[in-house]
Structures are given as structure tokens and as C-alpha cells.
KOLGU-4560 file (N, C-alpha, C; in nm, 3 decimals, padded with zeros to 5 digits):
<recs>
<n_xx: 00.696 n_yy: 10.658 n_zz: 12.258 ca_xx: 00.743 ca_yy: 10.771 ca_zz: 12.181 c_xx: 00.858 c_yy: 10.724 c_zz: 12.092 mol: A seq: 1 type: MET>
<n_xx: 00.861 n_yy: 10.771 n_zz: 11.972 ca_xx: 00.965 ca_yy: 10.729 ca_zz: 11.878 c_xx: 01.088 c_yy: 10.820 c_zz: 11.888 mol: A seq: 2 type: SER>
<n_xx: 01.196 n_yy: 10.771 n_zz: 11.834 ca_xx: 01.321 ca_yy: 10.847 ca_zz: 11.830 c_xx: 01.346 c_yy: 10.895 c_zz: 11.688 mol: A seq: 3 type: ASP>
<n_xx: 01.429 n_yy: 10.997 n_zz: 11.678 ca_xx: 01.477 ca_yy: 11.046 ca_zz: 11.548 c_xx: 01.629 c_yy: 11.028 c_zz: 11.549 mol: A seq: 4 type: ARG>
<n_xx: 01.682 n_yy: 10.997 n_zz: 11.433 ca_xx: 01.826 ca_yy: 10.975 ca_zz: 11.418 c_xx: 01.883 c_yy: 11.081 c_zz: 11.325 mol: A seq: 5 type: THR>
<n_xx: 01.996 n_yy: 11.136 n_zz: 11.367 ca_xx: 02.063 ca_yy: 11.241 ca_zz: 11.290 c_xx: 02.207 c_yy: 11.202 c_zz: 11.262 mol: A seq: 6 type: TYR>
<n_xx: 02.255 n_yy: 11.242 n_zz: 11.147 ca_xx: 02.397 ca_yy: 11.239 ca_zz: 11.117 c_xx: 02.446 c_yy: 11.381 c_zz: 11.133 mol: A seq: 7 type: ARG>
<n_xx: 02.546 n_yy: 11.399 n_zz: 11.218 ca_xx: 02.592 ca_yy: 11.534 ca_zz: 11.249 c_xx: 02.741 c_yy: 11.546 c_zz: 11.217 mol: A seq: 8 type: VAL>
<n_xx: 02.775 n_yy: 11.656 n_zz: 11.152 ca_xx: 02.915 ca_yy: 11.689 ca_zz: 11.126 c_xx: 02.949 c_yy: 11.812 c_zz: 11.207 mol: A seq: 9 type: ILE>
<n_xx: 03.044 n_yy: 11.797 n_zz: 11.298 ca_xx: 03.093 ca_yy: 11.907 ca_zz: 11.381 c_xx: 03.226 c_yy: 11.951 c_zz: 11.321 mol: A seq: 10 type: VAL>
<n_xx: 03.244 n_yy: 12.080 n_zz: 11.303 ca_xx: 03.369 ca_yy: 12.133 ca_zz: 11.247 c_xx: 03.434 c_yy: 12.229 c_zz: 11.345 mol: A seq: 11 type: ARG>
<n_xx: 03.566 n_yy: 12.231 n_zz: 11.342 ca_xx: 03.640 ca_yy: 12.323 ca_zz: 11.428 c_xx: 03.785 c_yy: 12.328 c_zz: 11.387 mol: A seq: 12 type: GLY>
<n_xx: 03.863 n_yy: 12.401 n_zz: 11.464 ca_xx: 04.008 ca_yy: 12.410 ca_zz: 11.440 c_xx: 04.080 c_yy: 12.372 c_zz: 11.569 mol: A seq: 13 type: VAL>
<n_xx: 04.193 n_yy: 12.307 n_zz: 11.551 ca_xx: 04.276 ca_yy: 12.275 ca_zz: 11.666 c_xx: 04.334 c_yy: 12.405 c_zz: 11.722 mol: A seq: 14 type: PHE>
<n_xx: 04.358 n_yy: 12.408 n_zz: 11.853 ca_xx: 04.415 ca_yy: 12.527 ca_zz: 11.917 c_xx: 04.534 c_yy: 12.487 c_zz: 12.003 mol: A seq: 15 type: ALA>
<n_xx: 04.641 n_yy: 12.562 n_zz: 11.989 ca_xx: 04.758 ca_yy: 12.549 ca_zz: 12.077 c_xx: 04.814 c_yy: 12.408 c_zz: 12.086 mol: A seq: 16 type: ASP>
<n_xx: 04.830 n_yy: 12.341 n_zz: 11.973 ca_xx: 04.890 ca_yy: 12.207 ca_zz: 11.976 c_xx: 05.038 c_yy: 12.218 c_zz: 12.010 mol: A seq: 17 type: LEU>
<n_xx: 05.083 n_yy: 12.133 n_zz: 12.102 ca_xx: 05.227 ca_yy: 12.131 ca_zz: 12.130 c_xx: 05.294 c_yy: 12.027 c_zz: 12.039 mol: A seq: 18 type: ASP>
<n_xx: 05.424 n_yy: 12.017 n_zz: 12.045 ca_xx: 05.499 ca_yy: 11.928 ca_zz: 11.957 c_xx: 05.459 c_yy: 11.782 c_zz: 11.976 mol: A seq: 19 type: ASP>
<n_xx: 05.436 n_yy: 11.740 n_zz: 12.099 ca_xx: 05.397 ca_yy: 11.601 ca_zz: 12.125 c_xx: 05.260 c_yy: 11.570 c_zz: 12.066 mol: A seq: 20 type: ALA>
<n_xx: 05.166 n_yy: 11.663 n_zz: 12.080 ca_xx: 05.033 ca_yy: 11.643 ca_zz: 12.023 c_xx: 05.039 c_yy: 11.637 c_zz: 11.871 mol: A seq: 21 type: GLN>
<n_xx: 05.118 n_yy: 11.727 n_zz: 11.812 ca_xx: 05.134 ca_yy: 11.726 ca_zz: 11.667 c_xx: 05.190 c_yy: 11.592 c_zz: 11.619 mol: A seq: 22 type: ARG>
<n_xx: 05.293 n_yy: 11.545 n_zz: 11.688 ca_xx: 05.355 ca_yy: 11.417 ca_zz: 11.650 c_xx: 05.255 c_yy: 11.303 c_zz: 11.661 mol: A seq: 23 type: ALA>
<n_xx: 05.177 n_yy: 11.300 n_zz: 11.768 ca_xx: 05.077 ca_yy: 11.195 ca_zz: 11.788 c_xx: 04.969 c_yy: 11.200 c_zz: 11.679 mol: A seq: 24 type: GLU>
<n_xx: 04.920 n_yy: 11.320 n_zz: 11.650 ca_xx: 04.818 ca_yy: 11.335 ca_zz: 11.546 c_xx: 04.871 c_yy: 11.296 c_zz: 11.408 mol: A seq: 25 type: LEU>
<n_xx: 04.993 n_yy: 11.337 n_zz: 11.378 ca_xx: 05.052 ca_yy: 11.303 ca_zz: 11.248 c_xx: 05.074 c_yy: 11.153 c_zz: 11.235 mol: A seq: 26 type: LEU>
<n_xx: 05.114 n_yy: 11.088 n_zz: 11.343 ca_xx: 05.136 ca_yy: 10.943 ca_zz: 11.340 c_xx: 05.006 c_yy: 10.867 c_zz: 11.310 mol: A seq: 27 type: ALA>
<n_xx: 04.894 n_yy: 10.922 n_zz: 11.350 ca_xx: 04.764 ca_yy: 10.857 ca_zz: 11.329 c_xx: 04.685 c_yy: 10.917 c_zz: 11.214 mol: A seq: 28 type: ALA>
<n_xx: 04.743 n_yy: 11.009 n_zz: 11.140 ca_xx: 04.669 ca_yy: 11.083 ca_zz: 11.037 c_xx: 04.605 c_yy: 10.994 c_zz: 10.932 mol: A seq: 29 type: ALA>
<n_xx: 04.671 n_yy: 10.887 n_zz: 10.892 ca_xx: 04.613 ca_yy: 10.800 ca_zz: 10.790 c_xx: 04.482 c_yy: 10.736 c_zz: 10.836 mol: A seq: 30 type: ASP>
<n_xx: 04.470 n_yy: 10.707 n_zz: 10.964 ca_xx: 04.346 ca_yy: 10.647 ca_zz: 11.017 c_xx: 04.235 c_yy: 10.751 c_zz: 11.031 mol: A seq: 31 type: ARG>
<n_xx: 04.270 n_yy: 10.879 n_zz: 11.026 ca_xx: 04.172 ca_yy: 10.986 ca_zz: 11.044 c_xx: 04.151 c_yy: 11.066 c_zz: 10.915 mol: A seq: 32 type: HIS>
<n_xx: 04.183 n_yy: 11.005 n_zz: 10.804 ca_xx: 04.167 ca_yy: 11.067 ca_zz: 10.673 c_xx: 04.019 c_yy: 11.069 c_zz: 10.633 mol: A seq: 33 type: ASP>
<n_xx: 03.980 n_yy: 11.162 n_zz: 10.548 ca_xx: 03.842 ca_yy: 11.173 ca_zz: 10.504 c_xx: 03.793 c_yy: 11.045 c_zz: 10.437 mol: A seq: 34 type: ILE>
<n_xx: 03.883 n_yy: 10.970 n_zz: 10.377 ca_xx: 03.843 ca_yy: 10.845 ca_zz: 10.311 c_xx: 03.800 c_yy: 10.738 c_zz: 10.411 mol: A seq: 35 type: LEU>
<n_xx: 03.836 n_yy: 10.754 n_zz: 10.537 ca_xx: 03.797 ca_yy: 10.661 ca_zz: 10.642 c_xx: 03.682 c_yy: 10.714 c_zz: 10.727 mol: A seq: 36 type: ASN>
<n_xx: 03.626 n_yy: 10.826 n_zz: 10.687 ca_xx: 03.521 ca_yy: 10.891 ca_zz: 10.765 c_xx: 03.395 c_yy: 10.806 c_zz: 10.771 mol: A seq: 37 type: ALA>
<n_xx: 03.335 n_yy: 10.803 n_zz: 10.887 ca_xx: 03.210 ca_yy: 10.729 ca_zz: 10.905 c_xx: 03.127 c_yy: 10.799 c_zz: 11.012 mol: A seq: 38 type: ALA>
<n_xx: 02.998 n_yy: 10.785 n_zz: 11.001 ca_xx: 02.908 ca_yy: 10.834 ca_zz: 11.106 c_xx: 02.887 c_yy: 10.719 c_zz: 11.202 mol: A seq: 39 type: PHE>
<n_xx: 02.937 n_yy: 10.734 n_zz: 11.325 ca_xx: 02.925 ca_yy: 10.629 ca_zz: 11.426 c_xx: 02.867 c_yy: 10.688 c_zz: 11.554 mol: A seq: 40 type: THR>
<n_xx: 02.820 n_yy: 10.600 n_zz: 11.641 ca_xx: 02.767 ca_yy: 10.647 ca_zz: 11.770 c_xx: 02.874 c_yy: 10.716 c_zz: 11.853 mol: A seq: 41 type: ASP>
<n_xx: 02.996 n_yy: 10.662 n_zz: 11.852 ca_xx: 03.104 ca_yy: 10.721 ca_zz: 11.932 c_xx: 03.169 c_yy: 10.840 c_zz: 11.864 mol: A seq: 42 type: GLU>
<n_xx: 03.154 n_yy: 10.848 n_zz: 11.733 ca_xx: 03.208 ca_yy: 10.961 ca_zz: 11.658 c_xx: 03.341 c_yy: 10.929 c_zz: 11.593 mol: A seq: 43 type: GLY>
<n_xx: 03.365 n_yy: 10.992 n_zz: 11.479 ca_xx: 03.489 ca_yy: 10.976 ca_zz: 11.404 c_xx: 03.556 c_yy: 11.112 c_zz: 11.387 mol: A seq: 44 type: SER>
<n_xx: 03.681 n_yy: 11.120 n_zz: 11.428 ca_xx: 03.758 ca_yy: 11.242 ca_zz: 11.414 c_xx: 03.832 c_yy: 11.238 c_zz: 11.281 mol: A seq: 45 type: LEU>
<n_xx: 03.818 n_yy: 11.343 n_zz: 11.201 ca_xx: 03.880 ca_yy: 11.351 ca_zz: 11.069 c_xx: 03.964 c_yy: 11.478 c_zz: 11.062 mol: A seq: 46 type: ILE>
<n_xx: 04.087 n_yy: 11.464 n_zz: 11.012 ca_xx: 04.173 ca_yy: 11.580 ca_zz: 10.995 c_xx: 04.278 c_yy: 11.546 c_zz: 10.891 mol: A seq: 47 type: TYR>
<n_xx: 04.347 n_yy: 11.648 n_zz: 10.841 ca_xx: 04.454 ca_yy: 11.624 ca_zz: 10.745 c_xx: 04.588 c_yy: 11.659 c_zz: 10.810 mol: A seq: 48 type: ASP>
<n_xx: 04.693 n_yy: 11.641 n_zz: 10.736 ca_xx: 04.828 ca_yy: 11.659 ca_zz: 10.791 c_xx: 04.862 c_yy: 11.805 c_zz: 10.822 mol: A seq: 49 type: ARG>
<n_xx: 04.783 n_yy: 11.899 n_zz: 10.775 ca_xx: 04.808 ca_yy: 12.039 ca_zz: 10.808 c_xx: 04.777 c_yy: 12.067 c_zz: 10.956 mol: A seq: 50 type: ALA>
<n_xx: 04.695 n_yy: 11.982 n_zz: 11.017 ca_xx: 04.658 ca_yy: 11.992 ca_zz: 11.159 c_xx: 04.600 c_yy: 12.129 c_zz: 11.195 mol: A seq: 51 type: LEU>
<n_xx: 04.521 n_yy: 12.181 n_zz: 11.108 ca_xx: 04.452 ca_yy: 12.306 ca_zz: 11.139 c_xx: 04.307 c_yy: 12.277 c_zz: 11.171 mol: A seq: 52 type: ARG>
<n_xx: 04.231 n_yy: 12.238 n_zz: 11.072 ca_xx: 04.088 ca_yy: 12.212 ca_zz: 11.090 c_xx: 04.062 c_yy: 12.062 c_zz: 11.107 mol: A seq: 53 type: ALA>
<n_xx: 03.948 n_yy: 12.032 n_zz: 11.168 ca_xx: 03.905 ca_yy: 11.894 ca_zz: 11.185 c_xx: 03.754 c_yy: 11.887 c_zz: 11.170 mol: A seq: 54 type: PHE>
<n_xx: 03.704 n_yy: 11.767 n_zz: 11.152 ca_xx: 03.561 ca_yy: 11.743 ca_zz: 11.162 c_xx: 03.540 c_yy: 11.620 c_zz: 11.247 mol: A seq: 55 type: SER>
<n_xx: 03.424 n_yy: 11.613 n_zz: 11.305 ca_xx: 03.387 ca_yy: 11.502 ca_zz: 11.392 c_xx: 03.249 c_yy: 11.458 c_zz: 11.347 mol: A seq: 56 type: PHE>
<n_xx: 03.237 n_yy: 11.335 n_zz: 11.302 ca_xx: 03.110 ca_yy: 11.285 ca_zz: 11.250 c_xx: 03.051 c_yy: 11.186 c_zz: 11.347 mol: A seq: 57 type: ARG>
<n_xx: 02.924 n_yy: 11.205 n_zz: 11.380 ca_xx: 02.861 ca_yy: 11.113 ca_zz: 11.473 c_xx: 02.712 c_yy: 11.098 c_zz: 11.443 mol: A seq: 58 type: CYS>
<n_xx: 02.657 n_yy: 10.995 n_zz: 11.501 ca_xx: 02.513 ca_yy: 10.969 ca_zz: 11.494 c_xx: 02.454 c_yy: 11.009 c_zz: 11.628 mol: A seq: 59 type: VAL>
<n_xx: 02.345 n_yy: 11.084 n_zz: 11.623 ca_xx: 02.274 ca_yy: 11.125 ca_zz: 11.745 c_xx: 02.132 c_yy: 11.072 c_zz: 11.736 mol: A seq: 60 type: VAL>
<n_xx: 02.089 n_yy: 11.003 n_zz: 11.839 ca_xx: 01.950 ca_yy: 10.957 ca_zz: 11.849 c_xx: 01.886 c_yy: 11.031 c_zz: 11.965 mol: A seq: 61 type: ARG>
<n_xx: 01.768 n_yy: 11.086 n_zz: 11.940 ca_xx: 01.699 ca_yy: 11.161 ca_zz: 12.045 c_xx: 01.549 c_yy: 11.144 c_zz: 12.029 mol: A seq: 62 type: GLN>
<n_xx: 01.474 n_yy: 11.170 n_zz: 12.136 ca_xx: 01.327 ca_yy: 11.159 ca_zz: 12.126 c_xx: 01.273 c_yy: 11.252 c_zz: 12.017 mol: A seq: 63 type: PRO>
<n_xx: 01.172 n_yy: 11.205 n_zz: 11.949 ca_xx: 01.113 ca_yy: 11.280 ca_zz: 11.837 c_xx: 01.057 c_yy: 11.415 c_zz: 11.879 mol: A seq: 64 type: ALA>
<n_xx: 01.022 n_yy: 11.431 n_zz: 12.006 ca_xx: 00.963 ca_yy: 11.559 ca_zz: 12.049 c_xx: 01.069 c_yy: 11.665 c_zz: 12.082 mol: A seq: 65 type: ASP>
<n_xx: 01.197 n_yy: 11.630 n_zz: 12.077 ca_xx: 01.302 ca_yy: 11.729 ca_zz: 12.100 c_xx: 01.330 c_yy: 11.806 c_zz: 11.971 mol: A seq: 66 type: GLU>
<n_xx: 01.368 n_yy: 11.931 n_zz: 11.985 ca_xx: 01.400 ca_yy: 12.014 ca_zz: 11.870 c_xx: 01.521 c_yy: 11.958 c_zz: 11.796 mol: A seq: 67 type: GLU>
<n_xx: 01.521 n_yy: 11.975 n_zz: 11.663 ca_xx: 01.633 ca_yy: 11.928 ca_zz: 11.581 c_xx: 01.766 c_yy: 11.988 c_zz: 11.628 mol: A seq: 68 type: ASP>
<n_xx: 01.761 n_yy: 12.112 n_zz: 11.673 ca_xx: 01.884 ca_yy: 12.183 ca_zz: 11.716 c_xx: 01.951 c_yy: 12.113 c_zz: 11.835 mol: A seq: 69 type: GLU>
<n_xx: 01.875 n_yy: 12.037 n_zz: 11.911 ca_xx: 01.933 ca_yy: 11.964 ca_zz: 12.024 c_xx: 02.034 c_yy: 11.859 c_zz: 11.975 mol: A seq: 70 type: MET>
<n_xx: 02.010 n_yy: 11.801 n_zz: 11.858 ca_xx: 02.106 ca_yy: 11.704 ca_zz: 11.803 c_xx: 02.240 c_yy: 11.770 c_zz: 11.778 mol: A seq: 71 type: ALA>
<n_xx: 02.238 n_yy: 11.895 n_zz: 11.732 ca_xx: 02.361 ca_yy: 11.971 ca_zz: 11.710 c_xx: 02.433 c_yy: 11.993 c_zz: 11.842 mol: A seq: 72 type: VAL>
<n_xx: 02.359 n_yy: 12.032 n_zz: 11.945 ca_xx: 02.420 ca_yy: 12.055 ca_zz: 12.076 c_xx: 02.480 c_yy: 11.927 c_zz: 12.133 mol: A seq: 73 type: GLU>
<n_xx: 02.408 n_yy: 11.816 n_zz: 12.123 ca_xx: 02.460 ca_yy: 11.688 ca_zz: 12.173 c_xx: 02.589 c_yy: 11.652 c_zz: 12.100 mol: A seq: 74 type: TYR>
<n_xx: 02.590 n_yy: 11.670 n_zz: 11.968 ca_xx: 02.708 ca_yy: 11.634 ca_zz: 11.889 c_xx: 02.827 c_yy: 11.723 c_zz: 11.924 mol: A seq: 75 type: ALA>
<n_xx: 02.804 n_yy: 11.852 n_zz: 11.942 ca_xx: 02.913 ca_yy: 11.942 ca_zz: 11.981 c_xx: 02.970 c_yy: 11.903 c_zz: 12.117 mol: A seq: 76 type: CYS>
<n_xx: 02.883 n_yy: 11.867 n_zz: 12.209 ca_xx: 02.928 ca_yy: 11.822 ca_zz: 12.341 c_xx: 03.010 c_yy: 11.693 c_zz: 12.328 mol: A seq: 77 type: ASP>
<n_xx: 02.962 n_yy: 11.602 n_zz: 12.245 ca_xx: 03.032 ca_yy: 11.475 ca_zz: 12.224 c_xx: 03.170 c_yy: 11.500 c_zz: 12.163 mol: A seq: 78 type: ARG>
<n_xx: 03.178 n_yy: 11.589 n_zz: 12.065 ca_xx: 03.306 ca_yy: 11.621 ca_zz: 12.001 c_xx: 03.402 c_yy: 11.685 c_zz: 12.101 mol: A seq: 79 type: ALA>
<n_xx: 03.353 n_yy: 11.781 n_zz: 12.179 ca_xx: 03.437 ca_yy: 11.848 ca_zz: 12.278 c_xx: 03.490 c_yy: 11.748 c_zz: 12.381 mol: A seq: 80 type: ALA>
<n_xx: 03.406 n_yy: 11.654 n_zz: 12.422 ca_xx: 03.447 ca_yy: 11.552 ca_zz: 12.519 c_xx: 03.553 c_yy: 11.460 c_zz: 12.459 mol: A seq: 81 type: THR>
<n_xx: 03.533 n_yy: 11.419 n_zz: 12.333 ca_xx: 03.630 ca_yy: 11.330 ca_zz: 12.267 c_xx: 03.765 c_yy: 11.400 c_zz: 12.251 mol: A seq: 82 type: ALA>
<n_xx: 03.764 n_yy: 11.526 n_zz: 12.215 ca_xx: 03.889 ca_yy: 11.601 ca_zz: 12.200 c_xx: 03.957 c_yy: 11.620 c_zz: 12.336 mol: A seq: 83 type: LEU>
<n_xx: 03.880 n_yy: 11.655 n_zz: 12.437 ca_xx: 03.935 ca_yy: 11.675 ca_zz: 12.571 c_xx: 03.997 c_yy: 11.546 c_zz: 12.625 mol: A seq: 84 type: ALA>
<n_xx: 03.936 n_yy: 11.433 n_zz: 12.594 ca_xx: 03.990 ca_yy: 11.304 ca_zz: 12.639 c_xx: 04.128 c_yy: 11.278 c_zz: 12.581 mol: A seq: 85 type: ALA>
<n_xx: 04.156 n_yy: 11.337 n_zz: 12.466 ca_xx: 04.287 ca_yy: 11.323 ca_zz: 12.403 c_xx: 04.378 c_yy: 11.441 c_zz: 12.438 mol: A seq: 86 type: ARG>
<n_xx: 04.330 n_yy: 11.531 n_zz: 12.522 ca_xx: 04.409 ca_yy: 11.646 ca_zz: 12.563 c_xx: 04.421 c_yy: 11.753 c_zz: 12.455 mol: A seq: 87 type: GLY>
<n_xx: 04.326 n_yy: 11.755 n_zz: 12.361 ca_xx: 04.331 ca_yy: 11.849 ca_zz: 12.250 c_xx: 04.235 c_yy: 11.966 c_zz: 12.273 mol: A seq: 88 type: LEU>
<n_xx: 04.287 n_yy: 12.086 n_zz: 12.255 ca_xx: 04.204 ca_yy: 12.206 ca_zz: 12.265 c_xx: 04.158 c_yy: 12.245 c_zz: 12.125 mol: A seq: 89 type: ARG>
<n_xx: 04.052 n_yy: 12.324 n_zz: 12.122 ca_xx: 03.994 ca_yy: 12.360 ca_zz: 11.993 c_xx: 03.928 c_yy: 12.497 c_zz: 12.003 mol: A seq: 90 type: HIS>
<n_xx: 03.899 n_yy: 12.553 n_zz: 11.885 ca_xx: 03.827 ca_yy: 12.679 ca_zz: 11.877 c_xx: 03.677 c_yy: 12.652 c_zz: 11.882 mol: A seq: 91 type: GLY>
<n_xx: 03.601 n_yy: 12.747 n_zz: 11.836 ca_xx: 03.455 ca_yy: 12.738 ca_zz: 11.833 c_xx: 03.413 c_yy: 12.621 c_zz: 11.744 mol: A seq: 92 type: VAL>
<n_xx: 03.314 n_yy: 12.545 n_zz: 11.791 ca_xx: 03.262 ca_yy: 12.433 ca_zz: 11.715 c_xx: 03.135 c_yy: 12.475 c_zz: 11.641 mol: A seq: 93 type: LEU>
<n_xx: 03.124 n_yy: 12.435 n_zz: 11.515 ca_xx: 03.004 ca_yy: 12.458 ca_zz: 11.434 c_xx: 02.956 c_yy: 12.321 c_zz: 11.387 mol: A seq: 94 type: ARG>
<n_xx: 02.827 n_yy: 12.305 n_zz: 11.370 ca_xx: 02.778 ca_yy: 12.174 ca_zz: 11.329 c_xx: 02.655 c_yy: 12.185 c_zz: 11.240 mol: A seq: 95 type: ALA>
<n_xx: 02.636 n_yy: 12.082 n_zz: 11.160 ca_xx: 02.516 ca_yy: 12.068 ca_zz: 11.080 c_xx: 02.462 c_yy: 11.927 c_zz: 11.101 mol: A seq: 96 type: THR>
<n_xx: 02.331 n_yy: 11.917 n_zz: 11.109 ca_xx: 02.266 ca_yy: 11.788 ca_zz: 11.133 c_xx: 02.169 c_yy: 11.757 c_zz: 11.020 mol: A seq: 97 type: ALA>
<n_xx: 02.166 n_yy: 11.631 n_zz: 10.982 ca_xx: 02.072 ca_yy: 11.584 ca_zz: 10.881 c_xx: 01.993 c_yy: 11.469 c_zz: 10.942 mol: A seq: 98 type: THR>
<n_xx: 01.862 n_yy: 11.478 n_zz: 10.936 ca_xx: 01.778 ca_yy: 11.371 ca_zz: 10.989 c_xx: 01.779 c_yy: 11.254 c_zz: 10.892 mol: A seq: 99 type: SER>
<n_xx: 01.819 n_yy: 11.140 n_zz: 10.941 ca_xx: 01.820 ca_yy: 11.019 ca_zz: 10.860 c_xx: 01.675 c_yy: 10.980 c_zz: 10.828 mol: A seq: 100 type: VAL>
<n_xx: 01.585 n_yy: 11.010 n_zz: 10.918 ca_xx: 01.444 ca_yy: 10.975 ca_zz: 10.899 c_xx: 01.380 c_yy: 11.051 c_zz: 10.783 mol: A seq: 101 type: ASP>
<n_xx: 01.435 n_yy: 11.167 n_zz: 10.751 ca_xx: 01.380 ca_yy: 11.249 ca_zz: 10.642 c_xx: 01.448 c_yy: 11.226 c_zz: 10.508 mol: A seq: 102 type: ASP>
<n_xx: 01.553 n_yy: 11.144 n_zz: 10.507 ca_xx: 01.626 ca_yy: 11.120 ca_zz: 10.382 c_xx: 01.541 c_yy: 11.034 c_zz: 10.289 mol: A seq: 103 type: MET>
<n_xx: 01.551 n_yy: 11.066 n_zz: 10.162 ca_xx: 01.486 ca_yy: 10.984 ca_zz: 10.060 c_xx: 01.595 c_yy: 10.914 c_zz: 09.980 mol: A seq: 104 type: ARG>
<n_xx: 01.574 n_yy: 10.789 n_zz: 09.961 ca_xx: 01.671 ca_yy: 10.711 ca_zz: 09.883 c_xx: 01.610 c_yy: 10.687 c_zz: 09.745 mol: A seq: 105 type: ILE>
<n_xx: 01.680 n_yy: 10.733 n_zz: 09.646 ca_xx: 01.634 ca_yy: 10.712 ca_zz: 09.509 c_xx: 01.702 c_yy: 10.590 c_zz: 09.453 mol: A seq: 106 type: ARG>
<n_xx: 01.624 n_yy: 10.491 n_zz: 09.428 ca_xx: 01.676 ca_yy: 10.368 ca_zz: 09.372 c_xx: 01.660 c_yy: 10.374 c_zz: 09.220 mol: A seq: 107 type: ARG>
<n_xx: 01.761 n_yy: 10.330 n_zz: 09.147 ca_xx: 01.749 ca_yy: 10.332 ca_zz: 09.001 c_xx: 01.638 c_yy: 10.236 c_zz: 08.955 mol: A seq: 108 type: PRO>
<n_xx: 01.570 n_yy: 10.279 n_zz: 08.850 ca_xx: 01.467 ca_yy: 10.192 ca_zz: 08.792 c_xx: 01.534 c_yy: 10.086 c_zz: 08.707 mol: A seq: 109 type: ARG>
<n_xx: 01.476 n_yy: 09.971 n_zz: 08.710 ca_xx: 01.533 ca_yy: 09.859 ca_zz: 08.631 c_xx: 01.445 c_yy: 09.826 c_zz: 08.516 mol: A seq: 110 type: ARG>
</recs>
């Protein structure tokens, strides 16, 4: 059975950040800027210095017979786990998934 690969963007807002968490996030903000965003297996956390909203970009691979919506659920779980590991709380997570297998690459004609 083949697998399908998705690029998923999970969005949310930080909740109840204390002063220490704010200081830690601000100290690392340059590494988590949108310009450094990447879709990786472990996921990339992106936020700005306002420390309100964030996004988490990851790659999800799943069996082809699973519903596309499962990729969204896996990514939301992965994002929640990554945030919890850093002691960060968040609001409701929303996500969108794009199947890499369905993407068409338009190459310029020469």
C-alpha cells in the first residue's frame, strides 16, 4: 500500500504566557521567523514578536487509504505535543493540509 504526503499548517494563539515564557520566546524569535519557516517531519514553530498567534508547519505521511482529514488531526496533535513540551498553552488549533502528491509543478518552457 502506498503512502500520501501532506504539508500541513496548524494555526493557533498562545494562551496565558508568563513573563519567563515571553522572555524565552522573544530570545528565540529570530529563529522562528516566517523567513525561516520550513515543512519538516518534526515541525517548525513560527511566531512574531507580538507573541499572540503562531503557526506550526509539518509534513505528515499516512497510508493512502486514510482520509485526508486524518493528516490535519495528526498535525494538530503533533503541534499540541510540541507546544506542551515547551510548557506553552494555546487556544483552539486550526489546520489546512495540502497533498504533495496532488501538486503540479509548472516548469517554464525553454
